[in-house]
RODO-2510 file (C-alpha; in nm, 4 decimals, decimal comma):
residues 82
     n   res          X          Y          Z
     1     m     4,5627     1,5842     2,5088
     2     n     4,2959     1,8493     2,5437
     3     r     3,9565     1,8576     2,3787
     4     a     4,0582     2,0777     2,0848
     5     a     4,3491     1,8491     1,9983
     6     r     4,1228     1,5409     2,0143
     7     e     3,8644     1,7075     1,7902
     8     a     4,1356     1,8048     1,5420
     9     a     4,2688     1,4488     1,5395
    10     v     3,9227     1,3073     1,4799
    11     r     3,8540     1,5574     1,1997
    12     q     4,1836     1,4648     1,0384
    13     m     4,1009     1,0925     1,0550
    14     m     3,7526     1,1488     0,9098
    15     e     3,8793     1,3651     0,6220
    16     r     4,1153     1,0961     0,5000
    17     t     3,9961     0,8849     0,2112
    18     a     3,9250     0,5213     0,2720
    19     p     4,1913     0,2808     0,1480
    20     p     4,1042     0,1116    -0,1821
    21     l     3,9600    -0,2364    -0,1543
    22     p     4,0778    -0,5258    -0,3697
    23     a     3,8519    -0,5949    -0,6690
    24     e     3,8338    -0,9675    -0,5938
    25     l     3,6373    -0,8915    -0,2741
    26     y     3,3290    -0,7783    -0,4685
    27     p     3,1994    -1,1249    -0,5766
    28     d     3,2444    -1,2615    -0,2239
    29     v     3,0563    -0,9682    -0,0743
    30     v     2,7705    -1,0059    -0,3229
    31     r     2,7478    -1,3814    -0,2568
    32     r     2,7439    -1,3307     0,1214
    33     g     2,4892    -1,0505     0,0961
    34     s     2,2535    -1,2559    -0,1171
    35     r     2,2915    -1,5498     0,1212
    36     l     2,2080    -1,3273     0,4192
    37     l     1,9075    -1,1887     0,2333
    38     r     1,7798    -1,5407     0,1552
    39     r     1,8259    -1,6474     0,5174
    40     r     1,6453    -1,3383     0,6452
    41     t     1,3580    -1,3961     0,4016
    42     l     1,3337    -1,7618     0,5042
    43     a     1,3385    -1,6693     0,8741
    44     l     1,0622    -1,4112     0,8252
    45     r     0,8465    -1,6579     0,6331
    46     l     0,9016    -1,9210     0,8999
    47     m     0,8056    -1,6758     1,1756
    48     w     0,4864    -1,5780     0,9898
    49     l     0,4049    -1,9471     0,9387
    50     l     0,4544    -2,0179     1,3102
    51     l     0,2399    -1,7187     1,4029
    52     f    -0,0360    -1,8371     1,1685
    53     a    -0,0150    -2,1927     1,3073
    54     a    -0,0367    -2,0610     1,6641
    55     a    -0,3418    -1,8499     1,5743
    56     v    -0,5134    -2,1475     1,4109
    57     a    -0,4309    -2,3697     1,7100
    58     f    -0,5739    -2,1088     1,9483
    59     v    -0,8950    -2,0751     1,7464
    60     v    -0,9406    -2,4530     1,7331
    61     w    -0,8735    -2,4841     2,1063
    62     a    -1,1170    -2,2037     2,1881
    63     a    -1,3856    -2,3590     1,9666
    64     v    -1,3484    -2,6993     2,1324
    65     v    -1,3039    -2,5972     2,4969
    66     e    -1,5260    -2,2865     2,4950
    67     p    -1,3477    -2,1167     2,7894
    68     w    -1,6069    -1,8376     2,7992
    69     v    -1,8860    -2,0790     2,9052
    70     e    -1,9383    -2,1309     3,2772
    71     p    -1,8727    -2,4948     3,3714
    72     p    -2,1716    -2,6975     3,4918
    73     s    -2,2315    -2,7172     3,8635
    74     q    -2,0946    -3,0266     4,0380
    75     t    -2,3710    -3,0361     4,2997
    76     t    -2,7442    -3,0494     4,2460
    77     p    -2,9843    -2,8256     4,4332
    78     p    -3,1917    -2,9939     4,7054
    79     l    -3,5267    -3,1335     4,5984
    80     t    -3,8094    -2,9888     4,8066
    81     g    -4,1836    -3,0145     4,7729
    82     w    -4,2145    -3,3811     4,6754
***
């Protein structure tokens, strides 16, 4: 099968009308779609909540630990001139 024949076959398949769907499928599709939408909304809200909780935890940790402050020296300088 050469390229022209394949293109003609594809054009013929795409020009056909889609077969009619049974009417009883519509309520099932709507129910599934609304369920997927609710799940997606819940997942997005949960992700935003987790992101907010992580940001709050980081701010609290940074306020308590203060990682930008240099830690105190463990050794004392020698005492001279006594």
